[in-house]
TIBAZA-247820 format. One record per residue (C-alpha): y, x, z; residue in three letters. Coordinates in steps of 0.5 Angstrom, whole numbers. Example, Ala and Ser with C-alpha at 12.3 -4.5 7.8 and 13.67 -1.06 7.14 Angstrom:
<rs>
v:-9	u:25	w:16	res:ALA .
v:-2	u:27	w:14	res:SER .
</rs>
This chain:
<rs>
v:-112	u:-74	w:-30	res:UNK .
v:-111	u:-73	w:-22	res:UNK .
v:-106	u:-78	w:-20	res:UNK .
v:-105	u:-74	w:-14	res:UNK .
v:-102	u:-69	w:-17	res:UNK .
v:-97	u:-72	w:-21	res:UNK .
v:-90	u:-75	w:-17	res:UNK .
v:-89	u:-82	w:-16	res:UNK .
v:-85	u:-83	w:-22	res:UNK .
v:-90	u:-81	w:-26	res:UNK .
v:-96	u:-84	w:-22	res:UNK .
v:-91	u:-91	w:-23	res:UNK .
v:-91	u:-90	w:-31	res:UNK .
v:-99	u:-90	w:-30	res:UNK .
v:-98	u:-97	w:-28	res:UNK .
v:-97	u:-103	w:-33	res:UNK .
v:-91	u:-106	w:-29	res:UNK .
v:-88	u:-100	w:-27	res:UNK .
v:-88	u:-97	w:-34	res:UNK .
v:-85	u:-103	w:-37	res:UNK .
v:-79	u:-103	w:-32	res:UNK .
v:-78	u:-95	w:-33	res:UNK .
v:-78	u:-96	w:-40	res:UNK .
v:-73	u:-102	w:-41	res:UNK .
v:-68	u:-98	w:-36	res:UNK .
v:-69	u:-92	w:-41	res:UNK .
v:-68	u:-96	w:-47	res:UNK .
v:-62	u:-100	w:-44	res:UNK .
v:-59	u:-93	w:-42	res:UNK .
v:-60	u:-90	w:-49	res:UNK .
v:-57	u:-97	w:-53	res:UNK .
v:-50	u:-96	w:-47	res:UNK .
v:-49	u:-89	w:-50	res:UNK .
v:-50	u:-91	w:-57	res:UNK .
v:-44	u:-97	w:-56	res:UNK .
v:-39	u:-92	w:-52	res:UNK .
v:-40	u:-86	w:-57	res:UNK .
v:-39	u:-92	w:-63	res:UNK .
v:-32	u:-93	w:-59	res:UNK .
v:-30	u:-86	w:-57	res:UNK .
v:-31	u:-87	w:-50	res:UNK .
v:-36	u:-81	w:-48	res:UNK .
v:-35	u:-77	w:-43	res:UNK .
v:-32	u:-70	w:-46	res:UNK .
v:-37	u:-64	w:-46	res:UNK .
v:-37	u:-61	w:-39	res:UNK .
v:-32	u:-54	w:-40	res:UNK .
v:-34	u:-49	w:-34	res:UNK .
v:-32	u:-41	w:-34	res:UNK .
v:-32	u:-37	w:-39	res:UNK .
v:-34	u:-30	w:-36	res:UNK .
v:-33	u:-24	w:-40	res:UNK .
v:-40	u:-20	w:-41	res:UNK .
v:-39	u:-14	w:-38	res:UNK .
v:-43	u:-8	w:-39	res:UNK .
v:-43	u:-5	w:-31	res:UNK .
v:-43	u:3	w:-35	res:UNK .
v:-38	u:1	w:-40	res:UNK .
v:-33	u:-4	w:-36	res:UNK .
v:-27	u:-2	w:-40	res:UNK .
v:-31	u:-3	w:-47	res:UNK .
v:-27	u:-8	w:-52	res:UNK .
v:-28	u:-15	w:-51	res:UNK .
v:-27	u:-22	w:-55	res:UNK .
v:-22	u:-26	w:-53	res:UNK .
v:-23	u:-34	w:-52	res:UNK .
v:-20	u:-36	w:-58	res:UNK .
v:-16	u:-31	w:-63	res:UNK .
v:-9	u:-30	w:-63	res:UNK .
v:-4	u:-24	w:-66	res:UNK .
v:-3	u:-21	w:-59	res:UNK .
v:-8	u:-15	w:-57	res:UNK .
v:-4	u:-12	w:-52	res:UNK .
v:2	u:-13	w:-47	res:UNK .
v:8	u:-9	w:-44	res:UNK .
v:10	u:-12	w:-38	res:UNK .
v:17	u:-10	w:-36	res:UNK .
v:18	u:-12	w:-29	res:UNK .
v:25	u:-12	w:-25	res:UNK .
v:23	u:-12	w:-18	res:UNK .
v:30	u:-16	w:-13	res:UNK .
v:32	u:-21	w:-17	res:UNK .
v:36	u:-21	w:-23	res:UNK .
v:41	u:-25	w:-23	res:UNK .
v:41	u:-30	w:-28	res:UNK .
v:48	u:-33	w:-28	res:UNK .
v:51	u:-27	w:-29	res:UNK .
v:46	u:-23	w:-35	res:UNK .
v:43	u:-30	w:-39	res:UNK .
v:45	u:-36	w:-36	res:UNK .
v:51	u:-39	w:-38	res:UNK .
v:55	u:-44	w:-34	res:UNK .
v:62	u:-45	w:-37	res:UNK .
v:62	u:-49	w:-30	res:UNK .
v:62	u:-43	w:-25	res:UNK .
v:70	u:-42	w:-29	res:UNK .
v:72	u:-48	w:-27	res:UNK .
v:69	u:-48	w:-19	res:UNK .
v:70	u:-41	w:-18	res:UNK .
v:74	u:-40	w:-11	res:UNK .
v:72	u:-47	w:-9	res:UNK .
v:67	u:-50	w:-4	res:UNK .
v:60	u:-52	w:-9	res:UNK .
v:59	u:-60	w:-9	res:UNK .
v:52	u:-63	w:-7	res:UNK .
v:50	u:-56	w:-6	res:UNK .
v:46	u:-53	w:0	res:UNK .
v:51	u:-50	w:7	res:UNK .
v:45	u:-45	w:9	res:UNK .
v:41	u:-42	w:4	res:UNK .
v:35	u:-37	w:5	res:UNK .
v:41	u:-31	w:8	res:UNK .
v:45	u:-36	w:12	res:UNK .
v:51	u:-40	w:10	res:UNK .
v:54	u:-41	w:3	res:UNK .
v:61	u:-39	w:1	res:UNK .
v:65	u:-41	w:-5	res:UNK .
v:62	u:-42	w:-12	res:UNK .
v:63	u:-34	w:-16	res:UNK .
v:64	u:-34	w:-24	res:UNK .
v:60	u:-29	w:-27	res:UNK .
v:62	u:-23	w:-25	res:UNK .
v:62	u:-20	w:-33	res:UNK .
v:64	u:-24	w:-39	res:UNK .
v:60	u:-28	w:-43	res:UNK .
v:60	u:-27	w:-51	res:UNK .
v:56	u:-31	w:-57	res:UNK .
v:50	u:-26	w:-60	res:UNK .
v:46	u:-25	w:-66	res:UNK .
v:45	u:-30	w:-71	res:UNK .
v:44	u:-35	w:-66	res:UNK .
v:49	u:-34	w:-62	res:UNK .
v:45	u:-34	w:-56	res:UNK .
v:51	u:-33	w:-49	res:UNK .
v:50	u:-26	w:-46	res:UNK .
v:54	u:-22	w:-42	res:UNK .
v:57	u:-15	w:-42	res:UNK .
v:52	u:-13	w:-36	res:UNK .
v:47	u:-11	w:-41	res:UNK .
v:50	u:-10	w:-48	res:UNK .
v:44	u:-7	w:-51	res:UNK .
v:40	u:-12	w:-49	res:UNK .
v:45	u:-17	w:-52	res:UNK .
v:44	u:-14	w:-59	res:UNK .
v:37	u:-17	w:-59	res:UNK .
v:38	u:-23	w:-57	res:UNK .
v:35	u:-26	w:-64	res:UNK .
v:28	u:-23	w:-63	res:UNK .
v:27	u:-26	w:-55	res:UNK .
v:25	u:-32	w:-53	res:UNK .
v:28	u:-34	w:-47	res:UNK .
v:26	u:-39	w:-41	res:UNK .
v:32	u:-41	w:-37	res:UNK .
v:28	u:-46	w:-32	res:UNK .
v:23	u:-42	w:-28	res:UNK .
v:22	u:-43	w:-21	res:UNK .
v:17	u:-40	w:-16	res:UNK .
v:15	u:-43	w:-9	res:UNK .
v:19	u:-37	w:-4	res:UNK .
v:25	u:-34	w:-3	res:UNK .
v:22	u:-27	w:0	res:UNK .
v:21	u:-21	w:-4	res:UNK .
v:15	u:-19	w:-2	res:UNK .
v:11	u:-26	w:-3	res:UNK .
v:16	u:-27	w:-10	res:UNK .
v:13	u:-20	w:-12	res:UNK .
v:6	u:-22	w:-11	res:UNK .
v:7	u:-29	w:-14	res:UNK .
v:10	u:-27	w:-21	res:UNK .
v:5	u:-22	w:-21	res:UNK .
v:-2	u:-25	w:-18	res:UNK .
v:-1	u:-32	w:-18	res:UNK .
v:0	u:-32	w:-10	res:UNK .
v:5	u:-31	w:-4	res:UNK .
v:-1	u:-28	w:-1	res:UNK .
v:-4	u:-21	w:-1	res:UNK .
v:-11	u:-19	w:-4	res:UNK .
v:-11	u:-23	w:-11	res:UNK .
v:-12	u:-20	w:-18	res:UNK .
v:-6	u:-18	w:-22	res:UNK .
v:-5	u:-21	w:-28	res:UNK .
v:-6	u:-14	w:-32	res:UNK .
v:-13	u:-14	w:-28	res:UNK .
v:-15	u:-20	w:-30	res:UNK .
v:-13	u:-19	w:-38	res:UNK .
v:-17	u:-12	w:-38	res:UNK .
v:-22	u:-16	w:-34	res:UNK .
v:-23	u:-21	w:-40	res:UNK .
v:-22	u:-16	w:-45	res:UNK .
v:-23	u:-9	w:-44	res:UNK .
v:-19	u:-4	w:-48	res:UNK .
v:-19	u:-1	w:-54	res:UNK .
v:-19	u:6	w:-52	res:UNK .
v:-24	u:10	w:-48	res:UNK .
v:-20	u:16	w:-47	res:UNK .
v:-14	u:13	w:-42	res:UNK .
v:-14	u:7	w:-37	res:UNK .
v:-15	u:0	w:-40	res:UNK .
v:-9	u:-2	w:-35	res:UNK .
v:-3	u:2	w:-33	res:UNK .
v:2	u:1	w:-28	res:UNK .
v:9	u:6	w:-29	res:UNK .
v:12	u:6	w:-22	res:UNK .
v:20	u:6	w:-22	res:UNK .
v:23	u:13	w:-21	res:UNK .
v:25	u:11	w:-15	res:UNK .
v:18	u:10	w:-13	res:UNK .
v:13	u:3	w:-11	res:UNK .
v:16	u:-4	w:-11	res:UNK .
v:16	u:-9	w:-4	res:UNK .
v:9	u:-11	w:-5	res:UNK .
v:7	u:-3	w:-7	res:UNK .
v:0	u:-3	w:-11	res:UNK .
v:-1	u:-10	w:-10	res:UNK .
v:3	u:-11	w:-16	res:UNK .
v:-2	u:-8	w:-20	res:UNK .
v:-8	u:-8	w:-16	res:UNK .
v:-16	u:-11	w:-18	res:UNK .
v:-16	u:-16	w:-11	res:UNK .
v:-23	u:-19	w:-11	res:UNK .
v:-24	u:-17	w:-18	res:UNK .
v:-29	u:-11	w:-20	res:UNK .
v:-24	u:-5	w:-19	res:UNK .
v:-25	u:-2	w:-25	res:UNK .
v:-20	u:-7	w:-27	res:UNK .
v:-14	u:-4	w:-21	res:UNK .
v:-8	u:-2	w:-25	res:UNK .
v:-8	u:7	w:-26	res:UNK .
v:-1	u:9	w:-24	res:UNK .
v:4	u:15	w:-26	res:UNK .
v:10	u:16	w:-29	res:UNK .
v:13	u:21	w:-34	res:UNK .
v:15	u:26	w:-28	res:UNK .
v:8	u:25	w:-25	res:UNK .
v:2	u:25	w:-29	res:UNK .
v:-5	u:23	w:-25	res:UNK .
v:-7	u:28	w:-20	res:UNK .
v:-12	u:33	w:-20	res:UNK .
v:-14	u:33	w:-28	res:UNK .
v:-13	u:39	w:-29	res:UNK .
v:-19	u:44	w:-28	res:UNK .
v:-17	u:51	w:-24	res:UNK .
v:-17	u:57	w:-28	res:UNK .
v:-22	u:60	w:-25	res:UNK .
v:-27	u:55	w:-27	res:UNK .
v:-30	u:57	w:-35	res:UNK .
v:-30	u:51	w:-39	res:UNK .
v:-38	u:51	w:-40	res:UNK .
v:-39	u:51	w:-32	res:UNK .
v:-35	u:44	w:-32	res:UNK .
v:-39	u:42	w:-38	res:UNK .
v:-45	u:43	w:-34	res:UNK .
v:-43	u:40	w:-28	res:UNK .
v:-41	u:34	w:-32	res:UNK .
v:-47	u:33	w:-35	res:UNK .
v:-51	u:34	w:-29	res:UNK .
v:-46	u:29	w:-26	res:UNK .
v:-48	u:24	w:-31	res:UNK .
v:-56	u:24	w:-30	res:UNK .
v:-55	u:23	w:-22	res:UNK .
v:-50	u:17	w:-24	res:UNK .
v:-54	u:14	w:-28	res:UNK .
v:-60	u:15	w:-23	res:UNK .
v:-55	u:12	w:-17	res:UNK .
v:-54	u:6	w:-23	res:UNK .
v:-62	u:4	w:-24	res:UNK .
v:-63	u:5	w:-16	res:UNK .
v:-57	u:0	w:-14	res:UNK .
v:-56	u:-5	w:-20	res:UNK .
v:-51	u:-10	w:-19	res:UNK .
v:-47	u:-5	w:-15	res:UNK .
v:-40	u:-6	w:-17	res:UNK .
v:-36	u:-1	w:-13	res:UNK .
v:-41	u:4	w:-15	res:UNK .
v:-40	u:2	w:-22	res:UNK .
v:-33	u:2	w:-22	res:UNK .
v:-33	u:10	w:-19	res:UNK .
v:-38	u:12	w:-24	res:UNK .
v:-34	u:9	w:-29	res:UNK .
v:-27	u:12	w:-27	res:UNK .
v:-30	u:19	w:-25	res:UNK .
v:-32	u:19	w:-32	res:UNK .
v:-25	u:17	w:-35	res:UNK .
v:-21	u:22	w:-31	res:UNK .
v:-26	u:27	w:-35	res:UNK .
v:-24	u:24	w:-41	res:UNK .
v:-16	u:24	w:-39	res:UNK .
v:-17	u:31	w:-38	res:UNK .
v:-16	u:32	w:-45	res:UNK .
v:-13	u:25	w:-47	res:UNK .
v:-7	u:25	w:-41	res:UNK .
v:-3	u:32	w:-43	res:UNK .
v:-3	u:29	w:-50	res:UNK .
v:0	u:23	w:-48	res:UNK .
v:5	u:25	w:-44	res:UNK .
v:8	u:30	w:-49	res:UNK .
v:15	u:26	w:-48	res:UNK .
v:19	u:33	w:-49	res:UNK .
v:15	u:33	w:-57	res:UNK .
v:19	u:26	w:-59	res:UNK .
v:24	u:28	w:-65	res:UNK .
v:31	u:29	w:-62	res:UNK .
v:33	u:21	w:-65	res:UNK .
v:28	u:19	w:-61	res:UNK .
v:30	u:22	w:-55	res:UNK .
v:38	u:19	w:-57	res:UNK .
v:35	u:12	w:-58	res:UNK .
v:32	u:12	w:-51	res:UNK .
v:38	u:15	w:-47	res:UNK .
v:34	u:21	w:-44	res:UNK .
v:39	u:26	w:-43	res:UNK .
v:46	u:22	w:-42	res:UNK .
v:47	u:18	w:-36	res:UNK .
v:44	u:19	w:-29	res:UNK .
v:38	u:22	w:-27	res:UNK .
v:35	u:15	w:-25	res:UNK .
v:37	u:13	w:-32	res:UNK .
v:34	u:19	w:-36	res:UNK .
v:28	u:19	w:-31	res:UNK .
v:27	u:11	w:-33	res:UNK .
v:28	u:13	w:-40	res:UNK .
v:22	u:18	w:-40	res:UNK .
v:18	u:12	w:-37	res:UNK .
v:20	u:7	w:-43	res:UNK .
v:18	u:13	w:-48	res:UNK .
v:11	u:14	w:-44	res:UNK .
v:10	u:6	w:-45	res:UNK .
v:11	u:6	w:-52	res:UNK .
v:6	u:12	w:-52	res:UNK .
v:0	u:9	w:-48	res:UNK .
v:1	u:3	w:-52	res:UNK .
v:1	u:7	w:-58	res:UNK .
v:-6	u:10	w:-56	res:UNK .
v:-9	u:3	w:-55	res:UNK .
v:-8	u:2	w:-47	res:UNK .
v:-9	u:-6	w:-46	res:UNK .
v:-4	u:-7	w:-41	res:UNK .
v:2	u:-3	w:-40	res:UNK .
v:7	u:-6	w:-33	res:UNK .
v:14	u:-2	w:-33	res:UNK .
v:18	u:-2	w:-27	res:UNK .
v:25	u:-2	w:-26	res:UNK .
v:26	u:-2	w:-19	res:UNK .
v:24	u:-1	w:-12	res:UNK .
v:23	u:-2	w:-5	res:UNK .
v:29	u:-3	w:-2	res:UNK .
v:29	u:2	w:3	res:UNK .
v:35	u:6	w:0	res:UNK .
v:40	u:1	w:2	res:UNK .
v:42	u:-6	w:-1	res:UNK .
v:42	u:-6	w:-8	res:UNK .
v:41	u:1	w:-9	res:UNK .
v:34	u:2	w:-11	res:UNK .
v:33	u:-5	w:-14	res:UNK .
v:36	u:-11	w:-17	res:UNK .
v:37	u:-15	w:-10	res:UNK .
v:45	u:-15	w:-9	res:UNK .
v:47	u:-19	w:-3	res:UNK .
v:53	u:-15	w:-2	res:UNK .
v:57	u:-12	w:-8	res:UNK .
v:54	u:-15	w:-13	res:UNK .
v:59	u:-12	w:-19	res:UNK .
v:57	u:-5	w:-16	res:UNK .
v:50	u:-5	w:-14	res:UNK .
v:48	u:-9	w:-21	res:UNK .
v:52	u:-5	w:-25	res:UNK .
v:48	u:0	w:-23	res:UNK .
v:41	u:-2	w:-25	res:UNK .
v:44	u:-5	w:-31	res:UNK .
v:47	u:2	w:-32	res:UNK .
v:40	u:4	w:-31	res:UNK .
v:35	u:-1	w:-34	res:UNK .
v:39	u:-4	w:-40	res:UNK .
v:39	u:2	w:-46	res:UNK .
v:32	u:4	w:-45	res:UNK .
v:29	u:-2	w:-45	res:UNK .
v:33	u:-4	w:-51	res:UNK .
v:31	u:2	w:-54	res:UNK .
v:23	u:1	w:-52	res:UNK .
v:23	u:-5	w:-55	res:UNK .
v:27	u:-4	w:-61	res:UNK .
v:22	u:2	w:-62	res:UNK .
v:16	u:-2	w:-62	res:UNK .
v:20	u:-7	w:-67	res:UNK .
v:21	u:-1	w:-72	res:UNK .
v:14	u:2	w:-71	res:UNK .
v:11	u:-5	w:-73	res:UNK .
v:8	u:-6	w:-66	res:UNK .
v:11	u:-13	w:-64	res:UNK .
v:6	u:-15	w:-70	res:UNK .
v:1	u:-15	w:-64	res:UNK .
v:4	u:-14	w:-57	res:UNK .
v:7	u:-19	w:-53	res:UNK .
v:13	u:-16	w:-49	res:UNK .
v:14	u:-20	w:-42	res:UNK .
v:21	u:-18	w:-39	res:UNK .
v:20	u:-22	w:-32	res:UNK .
v:24	u:-22	w:-25	res:UNK .
v:21	u:-26	w:-18	res:UNK .
v:27	u:-31	w:-17	res:UNK .
v:34	u:-32	w:-19	res:UNK .
v:41	u:-31	w:-15	res:UNK .
v:46	u:-36	w:-12	res:UNK .
v:51	u:-39	w:-16	res:UNK .
v:55	u:-38	w:-10	res:UNK .
v:57	u:-33	w:-6	res:UNK .
v:54	u:-31	w:1	res:UNK .
v:59	u:-33	w:7	res:UNK .
v:65	u:-27	w:7	res:UNK .
v:60	u:-24	w:2	res:UNK .
v:62	u:-21	w:-4	res:UNK .
v:54	u:-22	w:-6	res:UNK .
v:49	u:-27	w:-8	res:UNK .
v:43	u:-30	w:-5	res:UNK .
v:36	u:-31	w:-7	res:UNK .
v:35	u:-37	w:-11	res:UNK .
v:28	u:-39	w:-12	res:UNK .
v:30	u:-46	w:-16	res:UNK .
v:32	u:-43	w:-23	res:UNK .
v:32	u:-36	w:-26	res:UNK .
v:31	u:-33	w:-33	res:UNK .
v:26	u:-28	w:-36	res:UNK .
v:25	u:-27	w:-43	res:UNK .
v:18	u:-26	w:-48	res:UNK .
v:18	u:-22	w:-55	res:UNK .
v:13	u:-20	w:-60	res:UNK .
v:7	u:-23	w:-63	res:UNK .
v:6	u:-30	w:-61	res:UNK .
v:13	u:-33	w:-59	res:UNK .
v:18	u:-36	w:-62	res:UNK .
v:24	u:-31	w:-64	res:UNK .
v:31	u:-33	w:-62	res:UNK .
v:30	u:-39	w:-58	res:UNK .
v:31	u:-42	w:-51	res:UNK .
v:27	u:-46	w:-47	res:UNK .
v:29	u:-50	w:-42	res:UNK .
v:35	u:-51	w:-37	res:UNK .
v:37	u:-51	w:-30	res:UNK .
v:44	u:-55	w:-28	res:UNK .
v:51	u:-54	w:-29	res:UNK .
v:51	u:-48	w:-23	res:UNK .
v:45	u:-45	w:-25	res:UNK .
v:42	u:-47	w:-18	res:UNK .
v:36	u:-52	w:-19	res:UNK .
v:32	u:-52	w:-26	res:UNK .
v:33	u:-59	w:-29	res:UNK .
v:31	u:-59	w:-37	res:UNK .
v:23	u:-57	w:-38	res:UNK .
v:22	u:-54	w:-30	res:UNK .
v:17	u:-49	w:-31	res:UNK .
v:13	u:-46	w:-26	res:UNK .
v:11	u:-38	w:-24	res:UNK .
v:3	u:-42	w:-26	res:UNK .
v:6	u:-45	w:-33	res:UNK .
v:9	u:-38	w:-34	res:UNK .
v:2	u:-34	w:-33	res:UNK .
v:-2	u:-39	w:-36	res:UNK .
v:3	u:-39	w:-42	res:UNK .
v:1	u:-31	w:-42	res:UNK .
v:-6	u:-32	w:-41	res:UNK .
v:-6	u:-36	w:-48	res:UNK .
v:-1	u:-31	w:-51	res:UNK .
v:-7	u:-26	w:-50	res:UNK .
v:-12	u:-31	w:-53	res:UNK .
v:-15	u:-33	w:-46	res:UNK .
v:-16	u:-40	w:-44	res:UNK .
v:-12	u:-40	w:-36	res:UNK .
v:-17	u:-45	w:-33	res:UNK .
v:-24	u:-42	w:-36	res:UNK .
v:-22	u:-34	w:-34	res:UNK .
v:-25	u:-35	w:-27	res:UNK .
v:-28	u:-30	w:-22	res:UNK .
v:-33	u:-33	w:-17	res:UNK .
v:-30	u:-31	w:-10	res:UNK .
v:-32	u:-33	w:-3	res:UNK .
v:-36	u:-40	w:-6	res:UNK .
v:-29	u:-41	w:-10	res:UNK .
v:-28	u:-41	w:-18	res:UNK .
v:-21	u:-36	w:-17	res:UNK .
v:-16	u:-36	w:-23	res:UNK .
v:-9	u:-34	w:-24	res:UNK .
v:-7	u:-40	w:-23	res:UNK .
v:-10	u:-43	w:-18	res:UNK .
v:-11	u:-50	w:-19	res:UNK .
v:-5	u:-51	w:-23	res:UNK .
v:-1	u:-49	w:-29	res:UNK .
v:0	u:-51	w:-36	res:UNK .
v:1	u:-47	w:-43	res:UNK .
v:8	u:-49	w:-46	res:UNK .
v:7	u:-50	w:-52	res:UNK .
v:14	u:-50	w:-55	res:UNK .
v:16	u:-43	w:-54	res:UNK .
v:9	u:-41	w:-58	res:UNK .
v:11	u:-39	w:-66	res:UNK .
</rs>
């Protein structure tokens, strides 16, 4: 053997002294590993990312989760503007005792200026259901369903500003440009249907929320996983074939485009943007037949329309009710993630277009509740009646809470990032259960304080995904929805 072609270690092993020295060290290492293994002191197996195996030409194809769970689909009901937890789901008797007095030990200045006096809830609380959960009269229809809900009362967030709060709740970061929760789920799991998008965002009839499409965007994930946004009143544009364009000509054009697209994919393999564009066009072609069917809300039975309230109340309430029916129909058709918005950018004034109530909260919160309560409760009840809650996770959430005191010389409540309430229902979560507590005024989370990171980690877990291993390599970093934080809240799992 030519020793010049060997490595330095290889040449040393040809020498008797070197061989014995290297062998001695190796045998010692083997003996040490055996001793450590005997006492269970070996390091755990290295855990790295688990990336979905995505077919670039079929990015929406279903993919297995990291582990099996009951939830296969998720409905997110998002209420922009910050719903007041102390006026809805988080009952605080001390607010009645301290009503009209200065808050002891609470800050003199908050997000929008000096604090006013403690204000008792603007609506009466009553025990509801077999669990006796205290819920206010503001949301009477949802109140009747508390035995199906899992409340989380100790949520906290990092910001007091609406755009950043929306971003943080929906993408895990206060800055823009990060993938939304729905994008992460569909990136990991794909979709069970090839006829509709994997992720649909149903915006409020009044328009987009403050952070706009960032709330359901794909960020740096492949573009195929962004949410497709439309409402019951406004279906996706450009799906109807022109009247003078024959069906045979349409089919011939599609066939030719498919050949061109296949050639492009062979010339530019790995181009995610090109693959997403081709996939979206092909999906649009299939949606020409599937969307008119799913949008046929008028064909629902009269008792369904009565339950959702599509024929009563304000025009906004009726439009939102139609959106709720659309959400159920999309889930029935196999859409993986449906995000339903109740509230939009507050360009119409304080508390008018969403839940942001810095003044006259008695009027503005009542206005939003009249729109949201009946249709939302009917949607959840409808899912339950159809057996869909067995495999659907329902998430009701907002970006932060509101203060237990009024703003100075005002009639509304300021932003409160220190405590707020969201609830879950359906597959994989406990029923009639409350997790965590805020203090006696609802100002700060005190028992089982829970971050948005924990919240999102738990939602991913409920969908069968390990939040620490669902990552995407971007700009030198393995990014994930929960950044480098978050723990699954085991107590809320059924």
